[in-house]
Structures are given as structure tokens and as C-alpha cells.
N, C-alpha and C positions, 0 to 999 in steps of 0.2 A: 504493500500500500504506500502510495506516495506520501511523504511527510507534509505535503500541502493539501492533502485530501480530506483530513479531518477538520473538526471545528476550529481547533487552535491554529492549524495551518491557514485556513481561510481567513481567520481573524488577523493573522500575521501579514497575509498578502494585502488585506484591506488597510492595515496599518502602514505598510510600505507605500501603497498608493496614496494614502492620506498625507504622509510625509512629503511625497513628491509633489502633490498638489499644493501643499502649504509652502514648499520651497519656491514653486513657480509663482504663487500669489505674492509671497514676500519680495521676490525679484521684481515683479511688475509694480508693486507698491513703491519699492525703492526707486525705480526708474521714474515713476510718476512724481514722487517727491523731489527727486533731483531736477526734474524738468517742470517744477510746479509753476514757474512763470509762464511757460509756453502752454501748459495744460489749462491753467486758469484763464489765460487769454482766449484760447480756443473755445472753452466752455462758455465764457461770457459772450463771445461773439456768436456762438451757436444759439444761445438763448435769445439774444436780441434779434438775430436774424429770423428765428421762429416766430417771435412776437410781431414783427412787421412784415412777415412774408405775405399775409393776406393783402396788404396794400400793394405790393409789387404785382401780385397775381391779378388784383382788380384793375390796375393801370394797364397791364398787358391785355386783359380781356376787352378793354376799351380802345384798343388799337395802338397803344404805345409799343415802341420797340423794347425788347427785354432789357437792353443795356440802358436806355434812357429811363425806364421805370426804376431800375435798380439804383442808378445814380441819383435820381430825384428823391427817392425814399431815403437813401443813404445820407444825402445832404441835409434833409429835414430832420432825420434822427440825430445826426451829429449836432445840428443846431439846438435841438431840444436838450441833449446831454450837456452841451456847453452852457446853455442857459440855466439848467438845474445846478451845475457845479458853481457857476457864478453867483446864483442866488444863495446857495449854501454858504459860500465864502463871505459874501457881503452881509448875510444875516447873522453869522456867528462872529465875524471880525469885530473886535472892539468890545464884545460882550462875553467872550469866552472866560476871561479871568473872573468877571463878576459871577458868571454861572457856576464856575468851580468853587468860588468862595461861598456863594449862597448854599450850594449843595453840601459842602463840608460843614458849614455852620448849622445847617438844618439837621445833619446827622448828629452833631454834638448836642443840639437842642433836644432831639429825639431821645438821646441817651439820658439827658437830665430828666426829661419827663418820665421815662421808665424808672429811673432811680428814685424819683419822688413818689411814684405811684405804688400800688399794692403788689405789683408783679416785680420779680427780681430782674435786674438788667442783664441782658445776654452778654454784654461786654462791659466791664467796669472801666472807670476813668483811668486807672493805672495801666491797664492793658493798652488803651488807646494812646496814652502818653508814651509808653514804651515803644509802640509801633511807630509813632511819629518821630521819636528820637532815632530809631533805627533807620527810618527813611532819610532823615537829615544826614546821618553818618554815611549812608550809601551814596547820597548825592554828592558828597564831598570826597568820595573815594575814587580810586582808579577804575573801579568797575563801572561807575557812571560814565566816565569818559569812553570806556570801551563800548558801553551801550549806545552812546551818542554816535560812535562810528558805525555801529550796527544799524542805527536808525538811518544814517545816510545810505547805507547799503540797501536797506528796505525801500527807501525813497527812490533810489535808482531802479530797483526792480519794479516798483509800481509804475514808474514812468515808462520803462521798457515794455512792461506788460500792456500798458494802455495803448502805446503806439502799435504794438503787434495786434492787439484786439481790434483796433480801428481798421487795420489793413485786412485782417482775416474777415472781419465783418463785411467789408466791401465785396470781397470775392465770394462769400457765402450768399450775399444778396444777388450778385450778378450771375454766378455759375453754380449755385447750390444744386439744382436738379441735375445738371450735367455731371457734377462730381459724384452725386449719389448713383446716377446711372452707370458711371465708370466702375463703381464698387460692385454693383449688382451684376455686371456682366462677367464677373469672375465666378459666378455660381449659376446653377441651373436647378430646375425642378422645385421640390419642396423647400430646399434651403433658400433659394432665391425668393420664393413667395414669403417665407417667414422673415427673411431679412427686410423685404420691402414693407411688410406689415409692421415690423418693429420700427423701421424708420418713420413710417407715416404716423404711428402712435406717438413716438418720441417727439416729432415736430409738433403734433397737435397738443400734447400735454405741456411741453415747454412754452409754446406760444400762448396758450390759454392761461397758464399759470402766471407768466410774466405780466400779461395784460390785466389779469384779475388782481394780482397782488399790488400792482401800481394803482389801480382804481381804489382798492381797499385802503392803501396807505394814504391816498389823497383824502378820502372821506374821513378816516380816523384823525388825520392832522387837522382838517378843517373844523370838525366838531370839537375836538379837544382844545384847539387854539381859541375857538370862540368861547368855550367855557372858561379857559384861563383868563381871557380878556374881560369876561363878565365878572369874574370874581375879583379882578384887580391885581392879579399876580404879575409882577414885572418879568422882564426877559421873555415876553411871549413869543417873539420871533425865533430865537434860538431853540426854545423848548418845542415849538411847533415843528421846526425842521428836524429836531431829534426824534420826535414822534413819527414823522414821515419816514425817516431813514430806518428806524428800528422796526417799523411795521414789516419790512422785508424779511425779518427773522421771526417766524411764527412763535407764539406762546411767550418765549423769553423776551422778545423785543418789547412787547406791550408792557410786561411787568417792569422792565428796566426803565422805560420812558415814564410810566406812571409813578414809579418810586422817585425818580429825579424831580418830576413836577411837584409831587407832594412835599419833598424836602425844601424846595425853593419856596413854596407857599407857606410852609411852616415857619421858616425863619423871617419871612417878609411880612406875612399877614396874620400869623398866629395859628393855633391848632384848629380853630373853626374853619378857616379857609383851607387848611390842608385836608381836613375831612371832606369838605365839599369837592376839592380836586380829586380825592380818591373816589368819591361817589361818581363823579363825571367820568373818570377813566373806566370804572367798573361798568357803568351803563353803556358806554361806547363799545367796550370790548364784548359785552353780552350781545349787543345789537349786531356787532360784526360776526360773532360766533354762531348765533342762532338765526340770523336773517341774511346779512350782507354776504358772508362767506359762502353759504350754500347756494344763494342765488347767482352770485358772480362766478364762482368756480364751477358750479354744476357738478359734473362727473370728473372734473380734472384731478382733484386731489381728494382721494378717498383712503386716507391712511389713519390708523389708530393713533391716539395721542401718545401712547408709549413708543410707537415706532417713530413718530416725529421727534420726540425728545431724544431717543437714542441716535437718530440720524443727525440731529443738531449737535449732540455731544461729540460724535465721531468726526463730523465735519469741522468743528471748532478745533479739536485736538490736532487734526491732520493739516488744516490749511487756514486756521485763524478765522477772521471775520468773513473772508471770501468763502471759506468752507461752510460756515454757518448759513450764509445766504444760499449757496448752491446745494446744500445737503438735501433739503426737502424735495425740490423738484426732481433732482436726480434719483432720489429714492422712489418717487412716484413713477418715473420712467422705468426704473428697474422692475417695479412690480408689474407694470403693464407689459413689458417685454417678456417677463417670466411667464405670464399667462399665454403668450404666443408660442413659446418654445416647449412648454410642458403640458401634459394632460393628466398628470398623476393626481392632481387635486380632485377629490370627489365632491362635486357640487350637489346642492339640494338636500332634502330631508334624508336622514339616516335612521334606520329603525333602532339602532343602539345609541349613537352619538346624539341624536336629536336634531335640532334645527341647524342650518348652515350658518356659522359665524360670519361668513362673507356674504353680504347682501348682494342680490343680483344687480343692483345699481352700481356696485363696486367693480363688477366685472367689465373688462375692456372688450369682451367679445361682441357686445351689441352696439359698440360705438364706431363701427366700421361702415362706411357708406356702401350702398348696393353696388355702385360702380367699382369701388375698390375690391369688393368681394369677387366680382367677375374677373377683375384683373389678377387677383391672387390665384383664382382657379386656372386661368390660362397659363400663369407661370408654372403651376404644378404640373401641367401637361407638357411643358417644354422639355425636350431632351437635348443633351449635348450633341452637336453635330459630329459625325465621324471624321477623324483626321484626314481620311482619304477622299472625303466628299468634295466634288468639284462644284464651285458656285455656278449657277445658271448663267448663260450668256445674256448680255444686256439686250433688252427689247427696244426696237425702234418703231416709230409710226410707219404705216405702210407707204406714205408719200415721201419718206426720207430716203435719199440715195447716198450710199456710202462710196466715196471715191476710192479707187484701187490705189 
């Protein structure tokens, strides 16, 4: 009997396979992290291209040339991005120090309120003073100077990645379908059909997610900004901008922006105003979660809250802020693509397990248009041409005369 034929041998073989797959995954992850500037630039360009792709397609259907439509949408998108960055810089410039001071003072005021109240303070004053002293010592040390140099390196990487993203975005808008067609032509049959369906779903999810989250961020920032202005909280413009930017990070972003706004209101307007700000943030977040998010996103993002938190944690650890922004849409794409490539998941009611935890609305199978379904069926019927096959001769109209 072969030593690999019993249960222990099969387990050993599976363990060796698992180690090999782990080594491959670790190598891929190492390469991705080593090329994180390029990878993040391409991913950001891909998401933006998916978001504005319907505009290019609409202009093309109205008689525009593909290049002209791509250039027009690219210039408009670039203008919007530059306008947003300019607005953020102008809105925060000159008030950033005041915002940091107000947030720090608000946290200290919050600590004093907890110390004076019936509940024990989670962090006493001695701990805060010791942490501040350590921070001052660090800022005066050589490590701070080394961190400043690292900051310059990060700034140069951000600039390089931004330029690369803009270039890649233009080519995605101009030649995206042609590039994807080039990739699909290396495959045939079922593999080509699954790749095509995976690509279509990825473009649909990324585009809808980006458009939806931008709309949600605008609504959140507008209502919370109006609420802060009505309460009389200072620094309304930078706080509103922070609310808009943090809305691109689900769950965690709203909590961070609401906490910052409440701390500023606490130190400037007192506990009553801070409580009102907290109520405003809670009401807006509930309206977003129970009404705006389902209506705007539709079937785009159907992930459990635990999956979202784990994706955010992994993305933040691997790629910082950019990873936190990209983690959720990429996880949604991975879930949709997984449904294309596997049929092992048993949907529907089970006599032993009970109801299906995945709602039919969360399935990506019903979100494919009838035209795409026919296209995928035709792809599955395609076979690879034989290498000895001779292409047919070109056909000419009957009135055409070919000179000898």
C-alpha cells in the first residue's frame, strides 16, 4: 500500500499543497506591496474609469468618436478632481491648527467631565500627561527627523502615484474595451465566458459603488454641515470637508468624523451643543444606513458588517488610508467574481440547515442583462481554432476586378 494512500498520507499531501499555495500567495502579496505605488495607481484609475464609463458610452452612442468622448470625459473628470482638491486645501488652510487645538482641548475637557462624573475615567490625567511628554521627547529626537525624511519619501510616492493614475486613467477611458478584448482573446470556451462575466460585474460594481459613495458623502457632508452651522459650532468648513472625505470609508469614517465634530462642539459651545452634534450625526448616519445607502447602492454592495470591518482592517494594515478606501469595493468585486467561478455554494432552503443566509438579492446571478447572457452562451460555444486551419480567402463584390 502506498504511504500516501491512507488518511494520514492524504492529509500530508493536502498539507504540502496548502504550503505551496501559501508560498505563492505570500510571493504575490510581497510583489504587490513592493509595487504598491503602481498597484494603487492602477486600482484608483480603474475605479474612476468604471465610474465615468457610462458617460463615455453615452457620448459614443450619440455619434461622438470614441477618442473624442474619452478625452472630453477625461478633461471634465480631471477638472472636477482638481476643483475638489483645491476646495479641500482652501477650506482647511489656515484653520487646521485651530481644528487640532479644539479637538485636543475637547478630548481633555471630555476627560475632566468623566473624572467629575459617577463613571471612572478610561484614561487618567497622569497617563495623558505621560503620553504627551513622550510625544515631546520623540519630536525632539533623531527618530522624528528620520520620520520627516520618510514623510518626504511618502510625499514623492503620492505625487508619482497621482501622475501615473492620471495617465492610466486616460488610457482606460480611451482603450479600456480594446485592452479587455486583448485579454479575453487568450482564452476560449467557458473560461472566456467566465472571464468576460467577471469583468462586466467588476466594472458594474466598481462604477456603481464609486458613484453611490460620492453621492452619499455629499449628502452626509451637506446635512451634517448644516447642522453644525445651526448649532453655532465654529470651523464648519473644515469639519464638513472631513465628513465628506471620511464618508468614503464605511462605518469607521462616520464614527471618526462624528467624534471630531462632537469634541470641537464640546470645547467651543459646551456639553449641550456637543450632545446635539452627536444626535445630528447619529440621525444622519441612520438615514444613510436605512434609507440612502440601500436606495443609492441597490444591489452593488451586499456585504455583512463583519466582512466590511475585516476588509477595512486588512486594507488599512496593508496599504494605509488608500487600502481602507479600496478594501470594501474590492471585497464586493471578489464576492461577485467568486459567484461566477464556483457553484459549490448550495442556495435556497435546506431541510437540515434551514433558510439560506445569503439572500437572493445578494446574488450576482440575476444582475446580468439578457444581452450579456446570450453573449456568454456564445462564448461557451466557441472552440479554439486548429493550428493547421487555413483562414478563408477574402471575398470581393462581384463587380470588383482584381488586376493580375
